[in-house]
C-alpha positions, 0 to 999 in steps of 0.5 A: 367242653371248654372254650380252650378245648374248642379252639385249636390254636396250634393248627396252621390256617389256611391249611391247604394251598386252595384255602390260601388262594381263596383268602388271597382272592378275598383280600384283593377284593377287599383292597378294591373296596372303598374304606368305611369312614365313621363321621359321628358317634351314633353311626357305629352304634346304629350299624352294630345294632343292625348287624346284631338284629340281622344275626338274631333274625338269621338264627331264627330261620335255622 
């Protein structure tokens, strides 16, 4: 199965009113949170590396 077959871009999302309400609640939560500001060039690389390590560690738990 190719990547194009896996992704159905024709399907509208969110598909139900419940999903739409959930997305709107999440967007309101994000709007209240402070914005993340990058102050130097090293921080984004460190943050990205930590996120990747967390994903790899989580994959081993499955």
